[in-house]
N, CA, C and O atoms as a GROMACS GRO file, in nm:
protein
  396
    1MET      N    1  -7.774   1.514   6.482
    1MET     CA    2  -7.886   1.440   6.468
    1MET      C    3  -8.020   1.513   6.416
    1MET      O    4  -8.057   1.618   6.469
    2LEU      N    5  -8.087   1.458   6.314
    2LEU     CA    6  -8.204   1.537   6.259
    2LEU      C    7  -8.318   1.486   6.342
    2LEU      O    8  -8.333   1.367   6.369
    3VAL      N    9  -8.395   1.581   6.379
    3VAL     CA   10  -8.511   1.545   6.478
    3VAL      C   11  -8.631   1.572   6.395
    3VAL      O   12  -8.642   1.686   6.350
    4LEU      N   13  -8.729   1.479   6.367
    4LEU     CA   14  -8.846   1.522   6.276
    4LEU      C   15  -8.960   1.458   6.385
    4LEU      O   16  -8.952   1.363   6.462
    5THR      N   17  -9.073   1.555   6.356
    5THR     CA   18  -9.219   1.519   6.414
    5THR      C   19  -9.298   1.451   6.310
    5THR      O   20  -9.328   1.504   6.204
    6ARG      N   21  -9.335   1.325   6.346
    6ARG     CA   22  -9.438   1.260   6.243
    6ARG      C   23  -9.553   1.198   6.322
    6ARG      O   24  -9.548   1.147   6.434
    7ARG      N   25  -9.656   1.212   6.242
    7ARG     CA   26  -9.800   1.141   6.320
    7ARG      C   27  -9.823   0.997   6.245
    7ARG      O   28  -9.752   0.952   6.155
    8VAL      N   29  -9.926   0.942   6.296
    8VAL     CA   30  -9.933   0.814   6.231
    8VAL      C   31  -9.981   0.821   6.101
    8VAL      O   32 -10.071   0.900   6.072
    9ASN      N   33  -9.922   0.734   6.008
    9ASN     CA   34  -9.929   0.721   5.852
    9ASN      C   35  -9.860   0.826   5.797
    9ASN      O   36  -9.884   0.854   5.680
   10GLU      N   37  -9.783   0.885   5.853
   10GLU     CA   38  -9.684   0.995   5.800
   10GLU      C   39  -9.527   0.936   5.783
   10GLU      O   40  -9.480   0.861   5.869
   11SER      N   41  -9.466   0.969   5.685
   11SER     CA   42  -9.348   0.913   5.637
   11SER      C   43  -9.217   0.991   5.646
   11SER      O   44  -9.225   1.114   5.652
   12ILE      N   45  -9.110   0.939   5.649
   12ILE     CA   46  -8.985   1.014   5.578
   12ILE      C   47  -8.915   0.921   5.492
   12ILE      O   48  -8.920   0.798   5.506
   13VAL      N   49  -8.836   0.995   5.386
   13VAL     CA   50  -8.760   0.921   5.298
   13VAL      C   51  -8.616   0.954   5.319
   13VAL      O   52  -8.575   1.067   5.345
   14ILE      N   53  -8.537   0.840   5.305
   14ILE     CA   54  -8.407   0.850   5.327
   14ILE      C   55  -8.318   0.797   5.194
   14ILE      O   56  -8.323   0.682   5.149
   15ASN      N   57  -8.249   0.890   5.150
   15ASN     CA   58  -8.160   0.844   5.034
   15ASN      C   59  -8.232   0.821   4.914
   15ASN      O   60  -8.176   0.762   4.822
   16GLY      N   61  -8.362   0.863   4.903
   16GLY     CA   62  -8.460   0.838   4.772
   16GLY      C   63  -8.528   0.699   4.772
   16GLY      O   64  -8.630   0.672   4.710
   17ASP      N   65  -8.460   0.617   4.848
   17ASP     CA   66  -8.515   0.469   4.832
   17ASP      C   67  -8.553   0.397   4.959
   17ASP      O   68  -8.598   0.283   4.951
   18ILE      N   69  -8.538   0.458   5.079
   18ILE     CA   70  -8.584   0.412   5.203
   18ILE      C   71  -8.714   0.476   5.269
   18ILE      O   72  -8.713   0.593   5.308
   19LEU      N   73  -8.801   0.413   5.278
   19LEU     CA   74  -8.923   0.478   5.324
   19LEU      C   75  -8.970   0.438   5.464
   19LEU      O   76  -9.004   0.322   5.485
   20ILE      N   77  -8.973   0.520   5.551
   20ILE     CA   78  -9.009   0.487   5.715
   20ILE      C   79  -9.126   0.542   5.738
   20ILE      O   80  -9.138   0.664   5.726
   21THR      N   81  -9.211   0.480   5.768
   21THR     CA   82  -9.372   0.529   5.805
   21THR      C   83  -9.403   0.489   5.979
   21THR      O   84  -9.367   0.388   6.038
   22VAL      N   85  -9.472   0.593   6.027
   22VAL     CA   86  -9.510   0.566   6.158
   22VAL      C   87  -9.648   0.503   6.136
   22VAL      O   88  -9.743   0.555   6.077
   23LEU      N   89  -9.639   0.364   6.203
   23LEU     CA   90  -9.771   0.302   6.199
   23LEU      C   91  -9.863   0.309   6.320
   23LEU      O   92  -9.986   0.303   6.309
   24GLU      N   93  -9.806   0.320   6.426
   24GLU     CA   94  -9.886   0.338   6.573
   24GLU      C   95  -9.805   0.400   6.648
   24GLU      O   96  -9.685   0.374   6.642
   25VAL      N   97  -9.854   0.487   6.730
   25VAL     CA   98  -9.816   0.524   6.872
   25VAL      C   99  -9.903   0.464   6.979
   25VAL      O  100 -10.025   0.480   6.986
   26GLY      N  101  -9.831   0.396   7.058
   26GLY     CA  102  -9.910   0.324   7.158
   26GLY      C  103  -9.930   0.424   7.306
   26GLY      O  104  -9.863   0.526   7.329
   27ARG      N  105 -10.013   0.380   7.377
   27ARG     CA  106 -10.042   0.460   7.516
   27ARG      C  107  -9.921   0.463   7.597
   27ARG      O  108  -9.901   0.556   7.675
   28ASN      N  109  -9.834   0.357   7.583
   28ASN     CA  110  -9.724   0.350   7.656
   28ASN      C  111  -9.596   0.419   7.606
   28ASN      O  112  -9.486   0.400   7.659
   29GLY      N  113  -9.620   0.513   7.483
   29GLY     CA  114  -9.508   0.578   7.418
   29GLY      C  115  -9.448   0.502   7.320
   29GLY      O  116  -9.372   0.564   7.245
   30GLN      N  117  -9.465   0.368   7.300
   30GLN     CA  118  -9.392   0.270   7.211
   30GLN      C  119  -9.464   0.304   7.069
   30GLN      O  120  -9.586   0.311   7.056
   31VAL      N  121  -9.372   0.323   6.968
   31VAL     CA  122  -9.386   0.361   6.854
   31VAL      C  123  -9.362   0.241   6.738
   31VAL      O  124  -9.255   0.180   6.736
   32ARG      N  125  -9.445   0.218   6.664
   32ARG     CA  126  -9.442   0.119   6.557
   32ARG      C  127  -9.391   0.184   6.445
   32ARG      O  128  -9.435   0.297   6.424
   33LEU      N  129  -9.293   0.130   6.354
   33LEU     CA  130  -9.246   0.189   6.243
   33LEU      C  131  -9.260   0.074   6.143
   33LEU      O  132  -9.245  -0.046   6.169
   34GLY      N  133  -9.296   0.137   6.002
   34GLY     CA  134  -9.269   0.029   5.908
   34GLY      C  135  -9.154   0.075   5.819
   34GLY      O  136  -9.151   0.194   5.787
   35ILE      N  137  -9.060  -0.005   5.778
   35ILE     CA  138  -8.947   0.037   5.695
   35ILE      C  139  -8.959  -0.034   5.558
   35ILE      O  140  -8.985  -0.153   5.542
   36ASP      N  141  -8.938   0.048   5.472
   36ASP     CA  142  -8.972  -0.014   5.328
   36ASP      C  143  -8.813   0.022   5.268
   36ASP      O  144  -8.768   0.137   5.261
   37ALA      N  145  -8.746  -0.088   5.230
   37ALA     CA  146  -8.601  -0.055   5.177
   37ALA      C  147  -8.559  -0.166   5.073
   37ALA      O  148  -8.584  -0.283   5.103
   38PRO      N  149  -8.508  -0.144   4.974
   38PRO     CA  150  -8.437  -0.233   4.907
   38PRO      C  151  -8.378  -0.355   4.980
   38PRO      O  152  -8.330  -0.342   5.093
   39ARG      N  153  -8.381  -0.468   4.918
   39ARG     CA  154  -8.334  -0.591   4.988
   39ARG      C  155  -8.183  -0.574   5.023
   39ARG      O  156  -8.137  -0.630   5.123
   40HIS      N  157  -8.110  -0.505   4.947
   40HIS     CA  158  -7.948  -0.515   4.967
   40HIS      C  159  -7.918  -0.423   5.099
   40HIS      O  160  -7.802  -0.415   5.140
   41TYR      N  161  -8.025  -0.354   5.164
   41TYR     CA  162  -8.004  -0.296   5.289
   41TYR      C  163  -8.034  -0.392   5.383
   41TYR      O  164  -8.117  -0.481   5.368
   42GLN      N  165  -7.945  -0.367   5.508
   42GLN     CA  166  -7.952  -0.466   5.614
   42GLN      C  167  -8.014  -0.363   5.725
   42GLN      O  168  -7.948  -0.265   5.761
   43VAL      N  169  -8.138  -0.390   5.774
   43VAL     CA  170  -8.201  -0.298   5.844
   43VAL      C  171  -8.207  -0.383   5.996
   43VAL      O  172  -8.269  -0.489   6.001
   44TYR      N  173  -8.145  -0.334   6.105
   44TYR     CA  174  -8.151  -0.392   6.242
   44TYR      C  175  -8.190  -0.284   6.342
   44TYR      O  176  -8.156  -0.168   6.323
   45ARG      N  177  -8.264  -0.324   6.454
   45ARG     CA  178  -8.261  -0.254   6.579
   45ARG      C  179  -8.137  -0.234   6.614
   45ARG      O  180  -8.057  -0.324   6.591
   46ARG      N  181  -8.095  -0.118   6.676
   46ARG     CA  182  -7.985  -0.086   6.733
   46ARG      C  183  -7.916  -0.170   6.836
   46ARG      O  184  -7.794  -0.191   6.835
   47GLU      N  185  -8.000  -0.218   6.925
   47GLU     CA  186  -7.935  -0.311   7.021
   47GLU      C  187  -7.902  -0.417   6.953
   47GLU      O  188  -7.790  -0.460   6.982
   48LEU      N  189  -7.970  -0.486   6.859
   48LEU     CA  190  -7.924  -0.600   6.802
   48LEU      C  191  -7.794  -0.571   6.710
   48LEU      O  192  -7.705  -0.655   6.693
   49TRP      N  193  -7.792  -0.457   6.659
   49TRP     CA  194  -7.679  -0.425   6.574
   49TRP      C  195  -7.547  -0.423   6.656
   49TRP      O  196  -7.441  -0.472   6.614
   50LEU      N  197  -7.562  -0.370   6.762
   50LEU     CA  198  -7.457  -0.352   6.854
   50LEU      C  199  -7.412  -0.492   6.916
   50LEU      O  200  -7.294  -0.507   6.947
   51GLU      N  201  -7.503  -0.591   6.935
   51GLU     CA  202  -7.455  -0.725   6.972
   51GLU      C  203  -7.401  -0.788   6.853
   51GLU      O  204  -7.308  -0.867   6.871
   52ILE      N  205  -7.444  -0.767   6.727
   52ILE     CA  206  -7.362  -0.823   6.602
   52ILE      C  207  -7.244  -0.760   6.605
   52ILE      O  208  -7.155  -0.845   6.599
   53GLU      N  209  -7.197  -0.645   6.612
   53GLU     CA  210  -7.111  -0.564   6.603
   53GLU      C  211  -6.985  -0.640   6.693
   53GLU      O  212  -6.874  -0.672   6.651
   54GLN      N  213  -7.037  -0.654   6.825
   54GLN     CA  214  -6.954  -0.699   6.953
   54GLN      C  215  -6.927  -0.847   6.869
   54GLN      O  216  -6.815  -0.867   6.820
   55GLU      N  217  -7.010  -0.926   6.858
   55GLU     CA  218  -6.976  -1.069   6.813
   55GLU      C  219  -6.879  -1.069   6.702
   55GLU      O  220  -6.788  -1.152   6.710
   56ASN      N  221  -6.883  -0.992   6.604
   56ASN     CA  222  -6.778  -0.954   6.482
   56ASN      C  223  -6.643  -0.924   6.527
   56ASN      O  224  -6.540  -0.963   6.472
   57LYS      N  225  -6.653  -0.843   6.642
   57LYS     CA  226  -6.493  -0.792   6.685
   57LYS      C  227  -6.450  -0.916   6.760
   57LYS      O  228  -6.330  -0.944   6.754
   58LEU      N  229  -6.521  -0.986   6.823
   58LEU     CA  230  -6.473  -1.097   6.906
   58LEU      C  231  -6.433  -1.214   6.811
   58LEU      O  232  -6.332  -1.279   6.839
   59ALA      N  233  -6.502  -1.242   6.709
   59ALA     CA  234  -6.462  -1.339   6.595
   59ALA      C  235  -6.344  -1.313   6.512
   59ALA      O  236  -6.276  -1.394   6.449
   60LEU      N  237  -6.329  -1.166   6.522
   60LEU     CA  238  -6.192  -1.138   6.447
   60LEU      C  239  -6.076  -1.143   6.530
   60LEU      O  240  -5.967  -1.181   6.485
   61ALA      N  241  -6.095  -1.103   6.660
   61ALA     CA  242  -5.992  -1.129   6.760
   61ALA      C  243  -5.942  -1.272   6.769
   61ALA      O  244  -5.823  -1.301   6.771
   62SER      N  245  -6.038  -1.355   6.774
   62SER     CA  246  -6.006  -1.498   6.782
   62SER      C  247  -5.955  -1.556   6.658
   62SER      O  248  -5.894  -1.662   6.672
   63ALA      N  249  -5.967  -1.504   6.527
   63ALA     CA  250  -5.919  -1.553   6.415
   63ALA      C  251  -5.782  -1.486   6.406
   63ALA      O  252  -5.695  -1.549   6.345
   64LEU      N  253  -5.756  -1.388   6.448
   64LEU     CA  254  -5.621  -1.319   6.459
   64LEU      C  255  -5.531  -1.374   6.547
   64LEU      O  256  -5.410  -1.378   6.528
   65ASP      N  257  -5.594  -1.419   6.653
   65ASP     CA  258  -5.500  -1.493   6.770
   65ASP      C  259  -5.466  -1.629   6.699
   65ASP      O  260  -5.348  -1.659   6.689
   66SER      N  261  -5.559  -1.710   6.650
   66SER     CA  262  -5.536  -1.837   6.622
   66SER      C  263  -5.434  -1.824   6.494
   66SER      O  264  -5.345  -1.910   6.488
   67LYS      N  265  -5.438  -1.730   6.399
   67LYS     CA  266  -5.356  -1.719   6.336
   67LYS      C  267  -5.204  -1.675   6.364
   67LYS      O  268  -5.108  -1.717   6.299
   68ALA      N  269  -5.198  -1.605   6.446
   68ALA     CA  270  -5.073  -1.565   6.522
   68ALA      C  271  -5.015  -1.700   6.576
   68ALA      O  272  -4.897  -1.723   6.552
   69THR      N  273  -5.094  -1.799   6.651
   69THR     CA  274  -5.043  -1.892   6.713
   69THR      C  275  -5.008  -2.004   6.627
   69THR      O  276  -4.932  -2.093   6.667
   70SER      N  277  -5.069  -2.003   6.490
   70SER     CA  278  -5.025  -2.122   6.411
   70SER      C  279  -4.918  -2.078   6.328
   70SER      O  280  -4.874  -2.159   6.247
   71ALA      N  281  -4.856  -1.940   6.333
   71ALA     CA  282  -4.732  -1.913   6.277
   71ALA      C  283  -4.621  -1.987   6.315
   71ALA      O  284  -4.620  -2.015   6.435
   72VAL      N  285  -4.525  -2.028   6.248
   72VAL     CA  286  -4.389  -2.118   6.295
   72VAL      C  287  -4.307  -2.016   6.367
   72VAL      O  288  -4.250  -1.929   6.301
   73PRO      N  289  -4.294  -2.020   6.510
   73PRO     CA  290  -4.200  -1.942   6.578
   73PRO      C  291  -4.070  -1.977   6.558
   73PRO      O  292  -4.054  -2.098   6.547
   74THR      N  293  -3.947  -1.892   6.547
   74THR     CA  294  -3.832  -1.901   6.533
   74THR      C  295  -3.758  -1.946   6.650
   74THR      O  296  -3.745  -1.875   6.750
   75THR      N  297  -3.702  -2.079   6.638
   75THR     CA  298  -3.634  -2.152   6.753
   75THR      C  299  -3.516  -2.176   6.704
   75THR      O  300  -3.496  -2.155   6.585
   76SER      N  301  -3.406  -2.230   6.793
   76SER     CA  302  -3.278  -2.248   6.754
   76SER      C  303  -3.272  -2.368   6.644
   76SER      O  304  -3.187  -2.379   6.556
   77SER      N  305  -3.374  -2.451   6.666
   77SER     CA  306  -3.376  -2.557   6.555
   77SER      C  307  -3.393  -2.518   6.422
   77SER      O  308  -3.331  -2.567   6.328
   78ASN      N  309  -3.499  -2.409   6.415
   78ASN     CA  310  -3.531  -2.351   6.288
   78ASN      C  311  -3.421  -2.259   6.251
   78ASN      O  312  -3.396  -2.245   6.131
   79ALA      N  313  -3.349  -2.191   6.345
   79ALA     CA  314  -3.253  -2.094   6.310
   79ALA      C  315  -3.128  -2.186   6.242
   79ALA      O  316  -3.051  -2.136   6.160
   80ALA      N  317  -3.119  -2.307   6.283
   80ALA     CA  318  -3.000  -2.375   6.205
   80ALA      C  319  -3.014  -2.410   6.082
   80ALA      O  320  -2.914  -2.432   6.013
   81ALA      N  321  -3.148  -2.421   6.029
   81ALA     CA  322  -3.169  -2.441   5.880
   81ALA      C  323  -3.143  -2.341   5.798
   81ALA      O  324  -3.125  -2.367   5.679
   82LYS      N  325  -3.137  -2.221   5.840
   82LYS     CA  326  -3.114  -2.112   5.776
   82LYS      C  327  -2.967  -2.058   5.771
   82LYS      O  328  -2.944  -1.940   5.743
   83VAL      N  329  -2.872  -2.145   5.799
   83VAL     CA  330  -2.734  -2.101   5.787
   83VAL      C  331  -2.698  -2.089   5.676
   83VAL      O  332  -2.742  -2.175   5.600
   84ASP      N  333  -2.614  -1.991   5.619
   84ASP     CA  334  -2.548  -1.957   5.486
   84ASP      C  335  -2.432  -2.054   5.461
   84ASP      O  336  -2.336  -2.069   5.537
   85VAL      N  337  -2.449  -2.109   5.359
   85VAL     CA  338  -2.316  -2.181   5.318
   85VAL      C  339  -2.209  -2.113   5.246
   85VAL      O  340  -2.234  -2.058   5.138
   86ILE      N  341  -2.084  -2.111   5.298
   86ILE     CA  342  -1.980  -2.039   5.247
   86ILE      C  343  -1.893  -2.150   5.198
   86ILE      O  344  -1.861  -2.247   5.265
   87ILE      N  345  -1.855  -2.124   5.061
   87ILE     CA  346  -1.755  -2.211   5.003
   87ILE      C  347  -1.634  -2.145   4.966
   87ILE      O  348  -1.632  -2.050   4.889
   88GLU      N  349  -1.524  -2.197   5.024
   88GLU     CA  350  -1.400  -2.145   5.014
   88GLU      C  351  -1.304  -2.220   4.925
   88GLU      O  352  -1.305  -2.342   4.946
   89PRO      N  353  -1.227  -2.183   4.836
   89PRO     CA  354  -1.142  -2.254   4.769
   89PRO      C  355  -1.033  -2.340   4.855
   89PRO      O  356  -0.999  -2.288   4.961
   90THR      N  357  -0.980  -2.454   4.822
   90THR     CA  358  -0.879  -2.512   4.877
   90THR      C  359  -0.733  -2.453   4.838
   90THR      O  360  -0.726  -2.393   4.730
   91PRO      N  361  -0.640  -2.462   4.901
   91PRO     CA  362  -0.506  -2.395   4.863
   91PRO      C  363  -0.480  -2.468   4.722
   91PRO      O  364  -0.416  -2.404   4.638
   92THR      N  365  -0.521  -2.583   4.694
   92THR     CA  366  -0.482  -2.649   4.570
   92THR      C  367  -0.578  -2.622   4.457
   92THR      O  368  -0.551  -2.650   4.341
   93GLY      N  369  -0.682  -2.571   4.493
   93GLY     CA  370  -0.802  -2.522   4.399
   93GLY      C  371  -0.882  -2.636   4.366
   93GLY      O  372  -0.952  -2.631   4.264
   94GLN      N  373  -0.880  -2.754   4.450
   94GLN     CA  374  -0.949  -2.864   4.427
   94GLN      C  375  -1.061  -2.872   4.530
   94GLN      O  376  -1.050  -2.816   4.639
   95HIS      N  377  -1.171  -2.943   4.496
   95HIS     CA  378  -1.265  -2.976   4.607
   95HIS      C  379  -1.290  -2.868   4.705
   95HIS      O  380  -1.211  -2.855   4.798
   96PRO      N  381  -1.408  -2.776   4.692
   96PRO     CA  382  -1.431  -2.688   4.786
   96PRO      C  383  -1.466  -2.731   4.917
   96PRO      O  384  -1.517  -2.842   4.927
   97VAL      N  385  -1.451  -2.670   5.009
   97VAL     CA  386  -1.488  -2.717   5.169
   97VAL      C  387  -1.611  -2.611   5.198
   97VAL      O  388  -1.605  -2.489   5.184
   98LYS      N  389  -1.702  -2.674   5.234
   98LYS     CA  390  -1.846  -2.610   5.280
   98LYS      C  391  -1.815  -2.594   5.446
   98LYS      O  392  -1.770  -2.684   5.516
   99HIS      N  393  -1.846  -2.472   5.489
   99HIS     CA  394  -1.866  -2.428   5.622
   99HIS      C  395  -2.009  -2.407   5.675
   99HIS      O  396  -2.026  -2.369   5.791
   0.00000   0.00000   0.00000
């Protein structure tokens, strides 16, 4: 982890296109930051990001569970539909018999 010391109105630049500026330091130690980043970047507070990440994991698990339960399980009735047909010639060579 990179640790930097900044004062009010001082900034850091990330990747050349994200600017983070210290706006205020309160008496209670709370720091207000200004973040200037291109719109295609998503900027979240960490606690909110963790909540979103957890919801995404739960949604994915739910989607996988519903997909697994919607798959057709193999049962004896389904297995009967998959029987191979064997055609054998009759002794006379006429009308084959299906098994």
